N, C-alpha and C positions, 0 to 999 in steps of 0.2 A: 225217139222212144219206141221200143218194140211193142207190137200190138197187145200182147198179154199184159205187159207192164202198164200200158196206157189204160186198158180197161180196168185194171185193179185200182188205178188212181181215179178213174172216172166214176167208179161205183158209188162213191159217197154222195155225188151230186146228180147222178144220172136221172133219177126220178123227179127232181125238183126244178131243173132248168127247162126253159122252153126248147122243144125239139120237135119240129114239124114232121121230120122223117119218122121218128119213133111213133108219134101219135097217129099219123096217117096209116102206118103199117098195121097198127092195132085195129083200125077201122076196116082195113082191107081184109084182114084175117077173119074178123067176125062176120063180115058180109059174105065172104066166099064159102066159109065152112059152117054157117049158121044152121043149116038144115040137116047136118050130118052127125051121126054118132059112130063111135069107134070102140072096139074092144081094147086095143092097146095103141098108145101114141108115143112116139119119140120126138121130143122137142129139142131141136138143135139150136144152140145159141139162146138159151132161155134168159140170159142176162139177169136182171134184177127181178124177173118173174112177171113182166108186164102182161104176158099172155097165159101164164101157167095156170092160174086159178080157173080161168075161162076154159082152157083146154081140159083141165082135170074134170070139169063138170060134164064133158062130152065123152069121157072114157072110163073104163073099168080100172085101167092101170096106165099111169103116165110116167115116163122116164124123161126128166128134164136135164139137159146137158149143157155145160159151158166149160171153157178152159180158164176162166178167171175165178180164182178162189174168192175174191171180194164180191164179185157179182153173185156168185152162188150163195154166199153167206147171207146176203140181203134177200135173195129169192126164198131161201129156206125159212127165214123169219116171217115172211109174208104168206107162206103157203105151207102150213103145218097140217097136211092132209095125209091120212094113212096110206092112201093108194098112189101117192106121188113119191117117186124115188129120184133124188138129185145125185148127179154124178159128174165129176170133173173128167174131161177127156179132150184129147187133141184129135179133131176129125180129119186132119191131114195124114194120120196114121191109119192102118187097117182097122176097121170097126169090129167090135166084138159084142155089139148089142144083140139082144134077143129079137126075134121076128115081131114085127108090128104091122098094124093096118094103116097107119098114117105117120108120115114124117113131116114135121114142119121145120122150115129153115128161114129165119127172118133176119135180114140185115147182117148176114154172115159172109156170103160169098164174095163180097167186095174186098175182103181181106185175104182171099185164097187165090193163089195164082192158077192152080190146076183144078178147075172145076169138073173136068171129065172124071177124075178120080172120085170126087164126091158123088157124082151120079152113079158110078159103078158100085160104090159102097152102099148107097141108098137102095139101089135095085136089089142087091144081095140081102139087105135087111128087111125089105118089105115082103109081106105075104102076098099070095096071088091076088091080083086086082087091088092091091094096096095103092094109096095115093101119096104123092110127094108134092107138098105145097111149098113154094118158094116166093119170097117177096124181097126185092132189092132196090137200092137206089138206081134210078134209071140211068143207063149209060149216057144219054144225052145230057142229063144233069151233071154227071161226072165230067163230061167234056167241057162244061161251063166252069168247072173248078170246084163243084160241090164234093165234099168228102166228110167222113166222120171226124169230128173235132170237138174240143171242149176247152174251157178256160180254167186256168189254175192261177194261184198267186204269182207264179213265175212267168205267166203269159199263156199264149195259145198253144195247145198241143194238137197237131194234125196227125191222124193215123195213116199208116201205110195202106195203100189200096191198089186194086187192079181193075181195069175196065174190061167188062165182059159184055160184048154186044149181044143183041137179042138173038142173032143167028147162032152165036156160040152156045147159048142155053138150049136152043132147039137141037143143034147138032150133037151136043154132048148127051142130051136126053135120048135122042134117037139111037145113038151108038150103044148106049147102055141097055136099050130094050124098051124104053118108055114110049107111050103115046101121049100126046097133049090133049087134055080135056078142056083146059081153059087158059086164056091169056088176057090180061087186062093191063091198062095203064092208068095211073092214079094221079090226079091233078090237085094242086092247092086250090082250096075254095071251089072245087069242081069247075075251074076255069080251063076249058079245053083250047083256049087261044094262046096258051103258054106251053113251054116244055114240061112234060109230065115229071113229077117228082119220083114216082115209083113204078116198077113193073112187077107183075105177079104172074105166076104160072101154077097150074095144077097138072102134074103128070101122073099117068096111071101105069102100073106094072101089068104088062100083057098076061 
């Protein structure tokens, strides 16, 4: 099943089933960005809006983007705020978003083969000294076989994914013109004796 089709199918149960990756990412985002305010934010991969309302409270204007119509439909129902604009877009194509102060990208890049393109487009879209927050399934976890997946009446659906090692994030960011402000690894139950579930980054436009 193609990624877009899979997320359209997943939308109906995405908020209700247990998902450690989804829930830990929400914790990471709120911890990393908690003391910051932004004029304009671009939320890439808003999904069903798990972070949208929280991000909207931190900004004057928020554009929430996803390529799944069904995910966006649910996010719109949950976030009826006048300063939030929802938009369907394919971020593997050249971006046409207006300039922003923060871009968030949560659990998206595992589905994208060429992340260097994403970094270049993000750099172009950010204002001077703007921030690019990324949080992804850790490549070590992927090498163990973890990936985005969900159950249907017909059985298990596993989504297409690509492994991006930590060095690839850093090199792609550097080539685009970013500097790294923060990098963290996130563990289940804060147990650092196991492989981390997530990795997060905050890159700054020079």
